[in-house]
C-alpha positions as CSV (number, residue, x, y, z in Angstrom):
1,M,-4.0,27.3,-26.3
2,S,-7.2,29.8,-27.2
3,N,-8.5,32.9,-26.3
4,Y,-12.4,33.3,-27.4
5,T,-12.9,36.4,-25.5
6,D,-12.7,40.5,-26.4
7,H,-9.7,40.9,-24.1
8,P,-6.1,39.9,-23.9
9,I,-5.5,37.3,-21.5
10,T,-2.2,36.3,-19.5
11,Y,-1.4,32.7,-17.9
12,Y,1.0,31.2,-16.1
13,V,2.1,27.7,-18.4
14,Y,3.6,25.0,-16.2
15,G,3.3,21.3,-15.9
16,A,1.2,19.4,-13.4
17,D,1.0,16.2,-11.4
18,G,-2.4,13.9,-11.6
19,Y,-4.4,12.9,-9.5
20,N,-7.5,11.4,-8.4
21,T,-9.7,13.5,-6.2
22,P,-11.0,11.7,-2.3
23,R,-14.8,12.8,-2.7
24,D,-15.2,11.2,-6.4
25,G,-12.1,9.7,-8.1
26,Q,-12.0,11.4,-10.9
27,F,-8.8,12.9,-12.5
28,A,-7.5,16.2,-11.9
29,L,-4.4,18.2,-12.3
30,R,-2.6,19.8,-9.6
31,D,-2.7,23.4,-8.7
32,H,0.0,26.3,-9.2
33,G,2.8,26.9,-6.8
34,Y,1.9,23.0,-5.5
35,A,5.3,21.1,-5.1
36,M,5.2,18.5,-8.7
37,I,7.1,15.4,-7.7
38,G,5.6,13.8,-11.0
39,V,4.8,14.2,-14.6
40,G,4.3,17.9,-13.4
41,S,8.5,18.5,-12.7
42,W,9.4,16.8,-15.3
43,V,6.9,19.3,-18.5
44,R,9.6,22.1,-19.3
45,T,7.4,25.6,-21.3
46,A,9.4,27.6,-23.4
47,F,7.3,30.3,-21.3
48,P,6.2,30.6,-17.6
49,T,3.4,32.6,-19.3
50,I,2.0,34.1,-22.2
51,T,-0.3,36.8,-23.3
52,V,-3.4,35.2,-25.5
53,P,-5.1,38.2,-28.2
54,A,-8.4,38.4,-27.9
55,R,-10.2,35.6,-30.1
56,T,-7.0,33.5,-30.7
57,S,-4.8,31.3,-30.8
58,T,-1.5,30.1,-29.1
59,V,1.2,26.7,-29.6
60,V,3.4,27.0,-27.0
61,P,6.0,24.7,-27.0
62,I,7.2,22.1,-24.7
63,S,9.6,19.3,-23.3
64,I,9.3,16.6,-21.5
65,A,12.6,15.8,-19.3
66,I,12.6,11.8,-17.7
67,P,14.8,11.2,-15.3
68,A,16.7,8.5,-15.0
69,N,15.5,7.7,-12.2
70,A,12.3,7.7,-13.0
71,S,9.6,4.0,-12.1
72,P,8.5,1.8,-14.1
73,G,5.2,2.2,-15.5
74,D,2.4,4.7,-16.3
75,H,2.3,8.6,-15.4
76,V,-0.5,10.8,-15.3
77,G,-1.1,14.8,-15.4
78,G,-0.7,17.6,-17.2
79,V,0.7,21.3,-18.8
80,S,-2.2,23.4,-17.6
81,G,-2.7,27.2,-18.3
82,M,-4.5,29.4,-15.5
83,D,-5.5,32.5,-15.7
84,T,-3.1,35.7,-14.2
85,A,-6.6,36.9,-13.1
86,V,-8.9,36.9,-11.2
87,E,-12.7,37.0,-11.6
88,S,-16.7,37.4,-9.9
89,V,-14.1,38.9,-6.6
90,Q,-16.8,38.0,-3.8
91,Q,-16.7,40.4,-0.3
92,Q,-17.4,37.3,2.2
93,G,-17.2,39.0,5.1
94,N,-13.0,39.3,6.0
95,V,-11.6,37.2,3.6
96,Q,-12.3,38.6,-0.4
97,V,-13.5,35.0,-2.1
98,G,-12.7,35.3,-6.9
99,I,-12.3,32.5,-9.2
100,K,-9.4,32.0,-11.4
101,R,-9.5,30.2,-14.7
102,V,-7.4,27.3,-16.0
103,V,-7.3,25.3,-19.2
104,A,-5.3,22.6,-19.7
105,A,-4.6,18.6,-21.8
106,R,-3.9,15.7,-20.5
107,L,-0.3,14.5,-20.8
108,Y,0.3,10.3,-19.9
109,V,4.6,9.1,-20.2
110,H,4.6,5.3,-19.7
111,V,8.6,4.5,-18.4
112,D,10.2,0.7,-19.8
113,G,10.5,-1.9,-17.8
114,P,8.7,-4.1,-15.0
115,A,5.0,-3.3,-15.7
116,V,3.0,-4.2,-12.7
117,G,-0.8,-4.4,-12.3
118,G,-2.8,-4.2,-9.2
119,L,-6.1,-3.3,-7.3
120,T,-6.3,-3.5,-3.4
121,V,-10.0,-2.8,-1.1
122,T,-10.0,-1.9,1.7
123,Q,-12.5,-1.1,4.3
124,L,-15.7,-2.4,3.0
125,K,-18.1,-1.1,5.3
126,V,-22.5,-0.7,5.9
127,T,-23.7,2.4,7.5
128,G,-27.2,3.2,8.7
129,S,-29.5,1.8,11.3
130,A,-33.3,0.4,10.7
131,S,-36.4,3.0,10.6
132,F,-37.8,2.9,13.4
133,P,-40.3,1.4,13.9
134,A,-38.4,-1.8,11.8
135,Y,-41.1,-2.8,9.1
136,V,-43.6,0.2,8.7
137,S,-41.2,1.6,7.0
138,D,-38.3,2.2,5.1
139,S,-35.0,2.2,6.0
140,D,-31.8,3.0,4.0
141,G,-27.6,2.4,4.4
142,T,-24.3,3.0,2.4
143,V,-21.8,0.7,1.8
144,T,-18.2,1.7,1.6
145,A,-14.7,0.9,1.1
146,T,-11.2,2.7,-0.3
147,V,-10.5,1.4,-3.8
148,T,-6.6,1.7,-4.2
149,N,-4.6,1.4,-7.4
150,S,-1.4,-1.2,-5.6
151,G,0.0,-1.6,-9.2
152,N,1.9,0.6,-11.6
153,L,-0.5,0.5,-14.3
154,L,-3.3,2.7,-15.4
155,E,-6.4,0.9,-14.3
156,S,-10.3,1.1,-15.2
157,P,-12.1,-0.9,-13.0
158,K,-15.5,-2.4,-12.6
159,A,-17.4,-3.0,-8.8
160,H,-19.2,-5.9,-7.9
161,L,-21.1,-5.3,-5.6
162,R,-23.1,-8.7,-3.9
163,A,-25.2,-9.3,-0.3
164,T,-26.7,-13.1,0.1
165,G,-28.7,-13.5,3.9
166,I,-31.1,-15.7,4.9
167,F,-34.2,-14.0,3.2
168,G,-32.4,-14.6,-0.2
169,T,-30.1,-11.7,-2.5
170,L,-29.8,-7.9,-1.1
171,I,-28.2,-6.3,-3.4
172,D,-26.9,-7.5,-7.2
173,R,-25.1,-4.6,-8.6
174,T,-21.8,-3.9,-11.3
175,V,-20.9,-0.1,-11.4
176,Q,-18.0,1.3,-13.3
177,L,-15.4,2.9,-11.4
178,P,-13.2,6.5,-12.3
179,Q,-10.0,5.7,-13.9
180,I,-7.7,4.7,-10.7
181,L,-3.5,6.0,-11.4
182,P,-1.2,4.6,-9.9
183,G,-0.7,4.3,-6.2
184,Q,-3.9,6.6,-6.2
185,S,-7.1,5.7,-4.1
186,I,-10.3,6.6,-4.5
187,D,-13.5,6.1,-2.0
188,F,-16.2,3.4,-3.5
189,S,-19.5,4.6,-1.6
190,Q,-23.1,3.0,-3.1
191,A,-26.4,3.9,-2.1
192,W,-28.7,1.1,-0.2
193,K,-31.8,1.7,-0.2
194,N,-34.4,0.0,1.2
195,M,-31.9,-2.1,3.2
196,P,-33.5,-4.5,5.8
197,P,-34.0,-3.9,9.3
198,F,-33.0,-7.8,10.3
199,E,-31.1,-10.0,8.2
200,I,-27.7,-11.9,9.0
201,G,-25.5,-12.7,6.0
202,T,-22.9,-11.8,4.1
203,L,-21.3,-8.4,1.9
204,H,-18.6,-9.1,-1.1
205,L,-16.9,-6.3,-2.9
206,D,-15.9,-7.5,-6.5
207,V,-13.4,-5.1,-7.9
208,T,-11.7,-6.3,-11.0
209,D,-10.2,-4.0,-14.8
210,D,-10.9,-7.1,-17.2
211,T,-9.1,-4.7,-20.0
212,A,-6.1,-5.4,-18.6
213,S,-3.5,-8.4,-19.2
214,P,-3.6,-10.6,-17.4
215,P,-7.5,-9.0,-15.9
216,V,-6.5,-7.5,-12.3
217,T,-8.9,-8.7,-9.4
218,S,-9.4,-7.6,-5.7
219,S,-11.9,-9.2,-3.4
220,E,-13.2,-8.3,0.6
221,A,-16.1,-9.9,2.7
222,L,-18.0,-8.9,5.6
223,S,-19.7,-10.3,7.8
224,L,-23.5,-8.8,8.4
225,T,-26.0,-8.7,11.1
226,L,-28.7,-6.1,10.7
227,I,-30.8,-6.3,13.8
228,P,-33.4,-3.2,14.6
229,W,-31.9,-2.7,18.2
230,L,-34.5,0.4,18.6
231,T,-37.8,-1.5,17.9
232,L,-36.1,-4.2,19.7
233,L,-35.9,-2.1,23.1
234,V,-38.8,-0.3,23.2
235,A,-41.1,-3.6,22.4
236,A,-39.1,-5.3,25.4
237,L,-39.9,-2.3,27.5
238,V,-43.4,-2.6,26.4
239,V,-44.3,-5.6,27.5
240,L,-42.1,-5.6,30.7
241,A,-45.0,-2.3,31.5
242,L,-48.2,-4.8,30.6
243,L,-46.6,-7.9,32.7
244,V,-46.3,-5.1,36.1
245,G,-49.7,-3.5,34.9
246,L,-51.3,-7.0,34.7
247,L,-49.7,-7.9,38.2
248,F,-51.2,-4.6,39.3
249,W,-54.8,-5.0,38.2
250,R,-54.1,-8.9,39.4
251,R,-53.6,-7.8,42.9
252,R,-55.9,-4.4,42.4
253,R,-58.9,-7.4,42.0
254,N,-58.3,-10.2,43.8
255,P,-56.5,-9.1,47.3
256,P,-54.8,-11.4,49.4
257,P,-57.1,-12.4,52.6
258,V,-56.9,-10.6,55.5
259,R,-56.1,-12.7,58.6
260,P,-58.4,-11.8,61.5
261,R,-55.5,-10.8,64.3
262,V,-55.2,-12.7,68.0
263,R,-55.1,-10.6,71.0
264,R,-52.7,-12.8,73.2
265,E,-53.7,-11.6,76.6
266,R,-51.3,-12.2,79.3
267,P,-52.1,-14.7,82.9
268,Q,-52.7,-13.2,86.2
269,R,-50.7,-13.5,88.9
270,H,-53.2,-14.7,92.0
271,E,-51.9,-13.3,94.6
272,R,-51.8,-15.9,97.8
273,P,-53.3,-14.5,101.2
274,E,-51.8,-13.9,103.5
275,T,-51.2,-16.1,106.9
276,T,-51.4,-14.8,109.9
277,K,-49.7,-16.6,112.7
278,A,-50.9,-17.0,116.2
279,A,-49.1,-16.0,118.8
280,A,-48.6,-19.0,121.6
281,P,-50.2,-17.9,124.9
């Protein structure tokens, strides 16, 4: 352990479990005080703390005690040294925020037994919608999925993203993914520039580790249906408004003929003249 500053530094020395960060899948080590259940719990350090003088280096002895019930396969962790001092303390409202520096070295342990490689792709989906109005401006989307190392060996896979539709190939891209630790998952995310506003097809994601023997692969497919609903709705409303306007215009231009009203008079009742009978003489 080295100290390049002009003052002594005291470090906490501890074993730490390795993991893949959720956001970008990069390798990281658990912080001091975390309950270690893997390699971090197997590491035994000679001293819980050590002070390194200014501009000097110190060798810290460690030992590894693998438990009898350890599962076979690859186990990844590290040995970390965290500065006990807090730097750059700043007041943010009612909270004080400081920085603790940590130096670490990775530690790879392989336990003999059945070696099983495995990758699993889940939750493949496309987010994003067509721009408005469609076909006038470009729209962007995102393809996301979860890639899990379902085996007990380290995997360094590549992801092949491919989308086809009625207008041909939409995406054909291969990217290198971070190394995935056994039992860990990473979030796969790829931007889809100039996503077509209308398309019907299929989206495929193939994740393969060719460095494994035998190669490990996993695939997932998704039916792709892209429809510019907002543009279609606005277009339908415009067409409806034009039809209604045309109907009113035609009625104003050609009003229906006015039928003459015929006045019906009630028939007059004729009164009979009264006849007076003459009296008999």
